[in-house]
C-alpha positions as CSV (number, residue, x, y, z in Angstrom):
1,M,-62.4,24.7,52.6
2,N,-58.9,24.8,52.9
3,N,-58.3,21.9,50.4
4,I,-60.1,24.1,47.8
5,F,-58.1,26.6,48.3
6,K,-55.2,24.9,48.5
7,N,-56.1,23.3,45.0
8,K,-56.8,26.6,43.6
9,Y,-54.0,28.1,44.5
10,F,-51.6,25.0,42.8
11,L,-53.6,25.6,39.6
12,A,-53.0,29.6,39.9
13,I,-49.3,28.5,39.9
14,T,-49.5,25.8,37.3
15,A,-51.3,28.0,34.9
16,G,-48.8,30.7,35.5
17,A,-45.5,28.6,35.4
18,L,-47.1,27.1,31.7
19,L,-48.2,30.4,30.3
20,F,-44.1,31.8,31.3
21,A,-42.6,28.7,29.8
22,S,-44.6,29.6,26.5
23,C,-43.5,32.8,26.4
24,E,-39.9,31.6,26.9
25,N,-39.8,28.8,24.4
26,D,-41.2,31.4,21.9
27,D,-37.4,32.4,21.5
28,I,-36.0,29.0,21.2
29,P,-35.5,27.9,18.0
30,V,-37.0,24.5,16.8
31,V,-34.6,21.7,15.9
32,E,-35.8,19.9,12.7
33,E,-35.1,16.5,12.5
34,E,-33.1,14.9,9.6
35,P,-35.4,13.2,7.7
36,V,-34.2,9.4,7.8
37,I,-32.9,7.9,4.4
38,D,-33.6,4.1,3.8
39,L,-30.8,2.9,1.9
40,Q,-31.4,1.6,-1.3
41,A,-29.8,-1.0,-4.0
42,G,-30.3,0.5,-7.2
43,S,-29.2,-1.8,-9.9
44,A,-26.4,-3.3,-7.9
45,N,-26.2,-7.1,-7.1
46,V,-24.1,-7.8,-4.4
47,S,-25.3,-11.3,-3.6
48,N,-22.1,-12.7,-4.1
49,F,-18.9,-10.4,-4.2
50,V,-15.4,-12.3,-4.7
51,A,-12.6,-9.8,-4.4
52,I,-8.8,-11.1,-5.8
53,G,-5.5,-9.2,-5.8
54,N,-2.8,-9.4,-3.9
55,S,-1.9,-8.3,-0.8
56,L,-4.3,-4.6,-0.9
57,T,-6.7,-7.0,-1.5
58,A,-5.8,-9.9,1.5
59,G,-5.4,-7.3,4.2
60,Y,-1.6,-7.4,4.3
61,T,-0.6,-4.6,7.0
62,D,2.1,-4.0,9.7
63,G,4.4,-6.0,7.3
64,A,2.1,-9.1,8.1
65,L,-1.0,-10.9,7.1
66,F,-3.3,-11.9,10.6
67,I,-6.8,-12.1,11.8
68,L,-7.5,-8.4,12.8
69,A,-5.6,-7.1,9.3
70,Q,-8.0,-9.3,7.5
71,E,-11.3,-8.3,9.3
72,N,-10.0,-4.9,8.5
73,S,-9.1,-5.6,4.7
74,L,-10.8,-3.6,2.2
75,P,-13.2,-6.6,0.6
76,N,-14.7,-7.4,4.0
77,L,-14.9,-3.5,5.1
78,L,-16.7,-3.9,1.8
79,S,-18.9,-6.7,2.9
80,Q,-20.4,-5.6,5.6
81,K,-22.0,-2.5,4.0
82,F,-23.1,-4.8,1.3
83,A,-24.4,-7.0,3.6
84,M,-27.5,-3.9,4.0
85,I,-28.2,-4.3,0.0
86,G,-28.2,-7.9,-0.6
87,G,-24.8,-8.9,0.1
88,G,-24.3,-12.6,1.0
89,D,-21.4,-14.3,3.5
90,F,-18.0,-13.1,2.7
91,T,-15.1,-15.9,3.3
92,Q,-11.7,-15.0,3.9
93,P,-8.7,-17.5,4.5
94,L,-8.2,-16.7,8.3
95,M,-4.0,-16.8,9.5
96,N,-4.1,-18.9,12.9
97,D,-3.4,-15.7,15.0
98,N,-2.7,-12.0,15.5
99,V,1.0,-12.8,15.2
100,G,1.4,-13.1,11.3
101,G,4.2,-14.7,9.3
102,L,4.0,-18.1,8.3
103,L,5.5,-22.0,8.7
104,L,6.5,-24.1,6.2
105,G,7.2,-27.8,7.8
106,G,7.7,-25.8,11.3
107,I,10.6,-23.5,9.9
108,Q,9.7,-20.0,10.2
109,I,9.3,-18.4,6.6
110,Q,7.9,-15.0,7.1
111,E,8.2,-12.9,9.7
112,P,5.4,-11.6,12.3
113,R,3.6,-8.6,12.2
114,L,5.4,-5.2,13.1
115,Y,3.9,-2.9,16.4
116,F,4.7,0.6,17.3
117,N,7.0,0.4,20.3
118,G,6.9,4.2,21.4
119,A,9.3,5.3,18.9
120,A,9.8,2.9,16.0
121,P,8.1,-0.1,14.4
122,E,9.5,-3.4,16.2
123,R,8.5,-7.0,15.3
124,V,6.8,-9.0,18.0
125,S,8.2,-11.4,19.7
126,Q,6.1,-14.5,19.3
127,T,6.4,-17.1,17.1
128,P,3.8,-17.8,14.0
129,T,1.7,-20.4,14.2
130,T,0.0,-20.4,10.7
131,E,1.3,-23.4,8.8
132,V,1.2,-23.8,5.1
133,T,0.8,-27.4,4.6
134,N,-2.2,-27.0,7.0
135,I,-4.2,-26.5,3.9
136,Q,-8.1,-24.9,4.1
137,P,-9.1,-25.3,0.7
138,G,-11.1,-22.7,-0.8
139,P,-12.3,-21.0,-2.8
140,Y,-13.1,-18.1,-0.7
141,N,-14.9,-14.8,-1.5
142,N,-11.0,-12.8,-0.6
143,M,-9.1,-14.3,-3.3
144,G,-5.8,-11.9,-2.2
145,V,-3.0,-13.5,-2.4
146,P,0.1,-11.3,-0.7
147,G,3.5,-11.2,-2.9
148,S,1.2,-11.9,-6.4
149,K,2.1,-10.1,-9.6
150,S,-0.7,-10.2,-12.5
151,F,0.4,-12.9,-14.0
152,H,0.5,-14.9,-11.4
153,L,-3.2,-14.9,-11.0
154,I,-3.8,-16.8,-14.2
155,A,-0.6,-19.3,-13.2
156,N,-2.0,-22.8,-12.6
157,G,0.0,-24.3,-9.6
158,Y,0.8,-21.1,-8.0
159,G,-0.9,-22.6,-4.8
160,N,0.9,-26.0,-5.2
161,V,2.6,-26.3,-1.6
162,A,5.2,-28.7,-3.0
163,G,6.2,-25.8,-4.9
164,V,6.7,-23.2,-2.0
165,A,10.1,-24.3,-1.2
166,G,11.8,-23.8,-4.1
167,G,10.0,-20.3,-4.9
168,L,7.8,-22.2,-7.5
169,A,4.3,-21.2,-5.6
170,N,2.9,-18.7,-3.2
171,P,2.8,-19.8,0.8
172,Y,-0.8,-18.0,1.0
173,F,-2.0,-19.1,-2.0
174,A,-1.4,-22.5,-1.3
175,R,-2.9,-22.6,2.3
176,M,-6.2,-21.7,0.6
177,A,-6.0,-23.0,-3.2
178,S,-9.2,-25.5,-3.8
179,N,-6.2,-27.7,-5.5
180,P,-2.8,-27.8,-6.1
181,N,-3.4,-27.1,-10.0
182,A,-5.5,-24.7,-9.2
183,S,-5.3,-20.9,-10.6
184,M,-6.3,-17.9,-8.4
185,L,-8.5,-16.8,-11.6
186,E,-9.8,-19.8,-11.8
187,D,-10.8,-20.3,-8.2
188,A,-12.7,-16.9,-8.0
189,A,-14.6,-17.6,-11.5
190,A,-16.0,-20.7,-9.8
191,Q,-17.6,-18.4,-7.2
192,N,-19.5,-16.9,-10.2
193,P,-19.8,-13.7,-8.6
194,S,-22.5,-11.2,-9.0
195,F,-20.0,-8.5,-8.1
196,Y,-16.3,-8.4,-8.2
197,S,-13.4,-6.2,-7.2
198,L,-9.7,-6.5,-8.9
199,W,-6.9,-4.6,-7.6
200,I,-3.8,-5.8,-9.2
201,G,-0.3,-4.7,-10.5
202,N,1.3,-3.0,-7.8
203,N,3.8,-5.8,-7.3
204,D,4.6,-5.9,-11.2
205,V,6.5,-2.6,-10.4
206,L,7.1,-2.8,-6.4
207,G,9.3,-5.6,-6.2
208,Y,11.9,-3.2,-8.2
209,A,11.4,-0.4,-6.6
210,T,11.7,-1.9,-2.9
211,T,15.1,-3.5,-3.9
212,G,16.4,-0.1,-5.3
213,G,16.1,-0.9,-8.8
214,A,18.1,-4.4,-8.2
215,G,15.7,-6.3,-10.8
216,M,15.8,-6.2,-14.6
217,N,13.3,-3.9,-16.7
218,Q,11.6,-6.6,-18.8
219,T,9.9,-4.0,-21.4
220,G,9.8,-5.9,-24.6
221,N,10.3,-9.1,-23.1
222,P,6.4,-10.6,-23.3
223,D,7.3,-14.0,-21.7
224,P,7.1,-13.8,-17.7
225,T,8.3,-17.3,-17.2
226,T,11.7,-15.8,-18.0
227,Y,11.6,-12.9,-15.1
228,G,13.3,-12.5,-12.1
229,P,11.4,-11.8,-8.6
230,N,12.1,-8.1,-8.5
231,D,11.5,-7.6,-12.5
232,I,9.3,-4.9,-13.7
233,T,6.4,-6.8,-15.6
234,D,6.2,-5.7,-19.7
235,P,3.3,-3.7,-20.5
236,G,2.4,-6.0,-23.4
237,A,2.7,-9.2,-21.1
238,F,0.4,-7.4,-18.7
239,A,-2.6,-6.4,-21.4
240,F,-2.9,-9.8,-22.2
241,V,-2.8,-11.1,-18.1
242,Y,-5.2,-8.4,-17.0
243,N,-7.7,-8.1,-20.4
244,T,-7.6,-12.3,-19.3
245,I,-8.5,-11.7,-16.0
246,L,-11.1,-8.3,-16.2
247,S,-13.0,-10.5,-19.3
248,T,-13.2,-13.6,-17.4
249,L,-14.6,-12.1,-14.0
250,A,-17.0,-10.2,-16.2
251,G,-17.7,-12.3,-18.6
252,N,-21.2,-13.5,-17.2
253,G,-22.2,-10.2,-16.7
254,S,-21.2,-9.3,-12.9
255,Q,-20.7,-5.9,-12.1
256,G,-17.3,-4.9,-10.7
257,V,-14.8,-2.3,-9.3
258,V,-10.9,-2.0,-10.2
259,L,-8.3,0.0,-9.0
260,N,-5.5,1.4,-10.8
261,I,-1.9,1.4,-9.9
262,P,-0.6,4.2,-7.8
263,Y,3.3,5.3,-8.3
264,V,4.8,3.4,-5.6
265,Y,7.7,5.3,-5.1
266,T,5.3,8.6,-3.4
267,I,4.8,5.6,-0.3
268,P,6.6,6.1,3.0
269,Y,8.8,3.1,2.0
270,F,10.6,5.9,-0.3
271,T,9.7,8.9,1.2
272,T,10.5,8.9,5.0
273,V,14.5,8.9,4.9
274,P,15.9,12.0,3.1
275,H,18.3,12.0,0.5
276,N,20.7,14.3,3.1
277,P,20.9,12.5,6.4
278,V,24.4,12.6,7.0
279,P,25.0,15.8,9.7
280,A,29.2,16.7,9.5
281,D,31.1,19.5,10.9
282,A,33.8,21.5,8.5
283,A,36.3,19.1,10.0
284,T,34.8,15.9,9.6
285,A,33.7,17.7,5.7
286,A,37.6,18.2,5.5
287,L,38.9,14.7,6.4
288,V,36.2,13.3,4.0
289,N,36.7,15.6,1.0
290,G,40.3,14.4,1.5
291,G,39.1,11.0,1.4
292,Y,37.6,12.0,-1.8
293,A,40.1,14.0,-3.8
294,P,41.9,11.4,-5.7
295,Y,38.5,10.1,-7.1
296,N,37.1,13.7,-7.9
297,A,40.2,14.2,-9.8
298,G,39.9,11.5,-11.9
299,V,36.8,12.8,-12.5
300,Q,38.3,16.0,-13.9
301,Q,40.9,13.9,-15.9
302,A,37.4,12.6,-17.8
303,L,36.3,15.6,-18.4
304,G,39.2,16.7,-19.7
305,A,39.0,13.8,-21.6
306,G,35.9,14.2,-23.4
307,L,34.6,10.7,-21.5
308,I,31.9,12.9,-19.7
309,S,30.0,16.1,-20.1
310,A,30.5,19.1,-17.5
311,E,27.1,18.0,-16.2
312,E,27.7,14.5,-15.2
313,A,31.4,15.6,-13.9
314,A,29.4,18.2,-11.3
315,A,27.2,15.0,-10.4
316,R,29.9,12.7,-9.7
317,T,31.8,15.6,-7.5
318,V,31.6,14.6,-4.3
319,N,31.5,17.3,-2.1
320,F,31.1,17.2,1.8
321,V,30.0,20.6,3.6
322,E,29.5,21.6,7.2
323,G,25.4,20.9,7.9
324,Q,23.4,17.8,6.4
325,N,25.3,16.4,3.4
326,A,23.7,14.3,1.2
327,V,24.8,9.9,0.9
328,V,27.4,8.8,-1.6
329,I,25.9,6.1,-3.4
330,E,26.7,3.8,-6.7
331,D,24.9,4.4,-9.7
332,E,24.9,2.1,-13.0
333,Y,23.4,4.8,-15.0
334,L,26.5,7.2,-14.8
335,T,28.9,6.5,-18.1
336,D,31.3,3.8,-17.2
337,L,34.7,5.0,-16.3
338,S,36.0,1.5,-15.2
339,A,38.9,1.6,-17.8
340,L,40.4,4.6,-16.0
341,G,39.8,2.6,-12.6
342,L,36.9,4.9,-11.7
343,P,33.9,3.4,-10.1
344,S,30.7,5.3,-10.5
345,Y,30.0,7.1,-7.7
346,R,28.3,10.3,-6.8
347,Q,25.5,11.9,-4.6
348,A,22.5,11.4,-3.8
349,T,20.1,14.5,-4.9
350,A,16.4,15.1,-3.9
351,D,14.8,12.5,-6.7
352,D,16.6,10.1,-5.7
353,L,14.9,8.0,-2.8
354,P,16.2,5.8,-0.1
355,I,14.3,3.0,1.0
356,L,13.0,2.8,4.5
357,P,15.5,0.1,5.4
358,S,18.3,2.3,5.1
359,S,17.5,4.3,7.8
360,S,19.4,2.1,10.1
361,F,22.3,1.2,7.9
362,I,23.3,4.7,6.9
363,G,26.1,5.8,9.2
364,T,26.9,2.0,10.4
365,L,30.4,1.0,10.4
366,V,32.0,-1.6,8.1
367,N,33.7,-4.3,10.3
368,N,33.9,-1.4,13.0
369,D,36.7,0.4,11.0
370,P,35.6,4.0,12.4
371,T,36.9,5.2,8.7
372,M,34.3,3.0,6.8
373,I,31.0,4.3,7.1
374,N,28.1,3.4,5.2
375,G,26.7,6.1,3.0
376,V,29.7,8.5,3.7
377,T,32.9,7.2,2.8
378,V,31.9,3.8,2.0
379,P,28.8,4.6,-1.0
380,L,25.4,3.0,-0.9
381,S,25.2,0.1,-3.3
382,D,21.9,0.0,-5.8
383,Q,19.8,-2.1,-3.3
384,W,19.2,0.9,-0.6
385,I,18.2,3.5,-2.9
386,L,16.3,4.2,-5.5
387,T,17.5,6.5,-8.3
388,A,15.6,9.0,-10.4
389,D,16.5,6.8,-13.6
390,E,15.0,4.1,-11.9
391,V,12.0,6.3,-10.5
392,G,11.5,7.1,-14.4
393,E,11.0,3.6,-15.5
394,V,8.6,2.9,-12.6
395,T,6.7,5.6,-13.6
396,V,6.6,4.5,-17.5
397,A,5.7,1.1,-16.7
398,T,3.1,2.3,-14.3
399,D,1.6,4.6,-16.6
400,A,1.5,2.0,-19.7
401,Y,-0.5,-0.1,-16.7
402,N,-2.9,2.4,-15.8
403,A,-3.7,3.2,-19.6
404,I,-4.6,-0.6,-20.0
405,I,-6.7,-0.9,-16.8
406,A,-8.5,1.8,-17.8
407,Q,-9.5,0.9,-21.2
408,A,-10.2,-2.7,-19.6
409,A,-12.4,-1.1,-17.5
410,G,-14.3,0.5,-19.9
411,D,-14.4,-2.5,-21.8
412,N,-16.0,-4.2,-19.5
413,G,-18.2,-1.9,-17.7
414,A,-16.3,-2.0,-14.1
415,I,-16.0,1.1,-12.3
416,L,-12.6,2.7,-12.1
417,I,-11.2,3.9,-9.4
418,D,-7.6,6.0,-9.2
419,A,-6.2,5.5,-6.7
420,N,-3.0,6.5,-8.3
421,A,-4.7,10.1,-8.4
422,L,-5.7,9.3,-4.8
423,L,-2.1,8.6,-3.3
424,Q,-0.5,11.0,-5.2
425,Q,-3.1,14.0,-3.6
426,M,-2.4,11.8,-0.2
427,N,1.4,12.6,-0.5
428,D,1.1,16.4,-2.0
429,T,-1.5,18.2,0.5
430,G,-3.4,15.0,2.3
431,L,-7.0,14.1,2.6
432,A,-9.3,15.0,4.8
433,F,-11.4,12.1,6.1
434,D,-13.7,13.2,8.5
435,E,-11.7,15.0,11.1
436,F,-9.1,13.6,10.0
437,M,-6.2,14.7,7.8
438,L,-4.3,12.0,5.6
439,N,-1.0,12.1,4.7
440,G,1.8,10.1,3.5
441,S,3.6,10.3,6.5
442,L,4.7,7.1,7.9
443,V,3.1,5.9,11.3
444,F,1.1,9.3,11.9
445,G,0.0,9.9,8.8
446,N,-3.2,7.8,8.8
447,V,-3.2,6.0,5.8
448,F,0.1,3.8,6.0
449,S,1.0,0.8,7.9
450,L,4.2,0.5,10.1
451,D,5.7,-1.1,7.0
452,G,5.1,1.8,5.0
453,V,3.9,0.1,2.2
454,H,-0.1,-1.3,3.0
455,P,-3.0,0.6,4.1
456,T,-4.1,0.8,7.9
457,A,-7.5,-0.1,8.5
458,R,-8.3,3.6,8.5
459,G,-6.8,3.9,5.0
460,N,-8.7,0.9,3.9
461,A,-12.0,2.9,5.1
462,F,-11.1,5.4,3.0
463,L,-10.8,3.6,-0.5
464,G,-14.2,2.0,0.6
465,N,-15.8,5.1,0.7
466,Q,-14.4,6.1,-2.7
467,I,-15.8,2.6,-4.5
468,L,-19.4,3.1,-2.3
469,M,-19.5,6.5,-3.3
470,A,-18.4,5.5,-6.9
471,M,-21.3,2.7,-7.0
472,D,-24.0,5.4,-5.7
473,E,-22.9,7.3,-8.9
474,T,-23.3,4.2,-11.3
475,F,-25.5,1.9,-9.8
476,G,-27.9,4.3,-7.9
477,T,-26.9,3.1,-4.6
478,N,-27.3,5.7,-1.6
479,F,-24.6,4.6,0.5
480,E,-23.7,8.4,1.1
481,A,-26.8,10.1,1.2
482,A,-28.2,7.3,3.7
483,G,-25.3,8.0,6.0
484,E,-23.7,4.6,5.7
485,L,-20.4,5.5,4.9
486,F,-17.3,4.4,6.9
487,K,-16.3,7.0,9.6
488,A,-12.9,7.7,10.2
489,A,-13.1,7.6,13.8
490,D,-14.0,4.0,13.9
491,F,-10.6,2.6,12.7
492,T,-7.2,2.7,14.0
493,T,-3.8,3.7,12.1
494,F,-2.2,0.9,13.7
495,Y,-2.3,-2.1,16.0
496,P,-0.8,-2.4,19.6
497,E,1.2,-5.0,20.8
498,F,-0.9,-8.2,21.8
499,L,-0.7,-11.5,22.2
500,P,-2.8,-14.1,19.5
């Protein structure tokens, strides 16, 4: 009798609890699960993906090529997504270690990578172990070769190890070329890609810019065999080469994506060091101005003789004030007044861009002489600054290249990614990538690695998303709708120091 009573009592409590819970649940909103969307390939054929280009394709970052960086290269990241829609294996010419740098016959010819020491970028202390002569013949799916310009892609022998020491061949291609006389394009095309990526042309202006315009502008000279290593490539030569490359890659009906050329002077290598980094008190400013007084007087004499305009005379006049001051530079674009014994000096303006390495040079002493200060009493030579006129030359060449790339992409049915517009927006206002804001600042801008030129893994992932979304629109894939875009939090902005 007691058990029966207890059971009835238990049932009554249980029923009451369920009734109470039912009433409470009426006030709880029902959360509907997002429907699972299956990833679709659409009309994309990524079964054999081959990427060709320069360091931006290879995965170069933090001033070197190393395994972790290669694993986070733009094409390798894309290949991981492509594997979900029928993509095959993606091979890369991996380095020996995570130190970076190269040896040629046991002698170091490329420096190891940078790491962030908490205050500034610094080279790792380890010695490179990747030996160029230890050839790993390809071809590889990643045909990105650091240092290559557009015309290098069609140059036979660019991977001949015998030419590396003399600068006639590229050490990165030498260790991966299928044979000493192969060209990069031949090795890429031999794989008969179903899908390709092409990002080339940055180095056709970058070397000129990073050396402060020390090279020549070869516009009007269509013969690349006569160029120096830091020259600007003639747009006519670029057009011939680029159309040859793209028509070859697309000639078998393969699909592909191309990226255009950013204005290289918008990267941290040119935007980190201000034009006016020199502090001075009133007394110091007066001393410096006293030293330049004869020069300034000579400028006024040239003005009075009608040799220069009032505008140029004002630009050439050196005047230090209390506070921050612009560096003094040599400018070959000024009127040549050497007949009067006057050098071509002026102070930099906001349109002049000191290069990143100048940060450790400006303010140093010549022969420990406290009166001989680089950038102050000793003007900076051309190699330390990209002047406004040189920026203009880079702009004209880049615009010409990008017009050629756009036309070639349209003629060959390739997707065109406007990397120039993306980088400009990052530099001007920043761009959101999930919960992160991307901008062009060095180290903490999320986009550029410690060398101030090449993307971080996160920067590569951002560009990868632009390609995936463009494929959604062009081929009917659905990477974005299926939730398969890259997530910013999965990628670091720079690598800590570590042993190989």
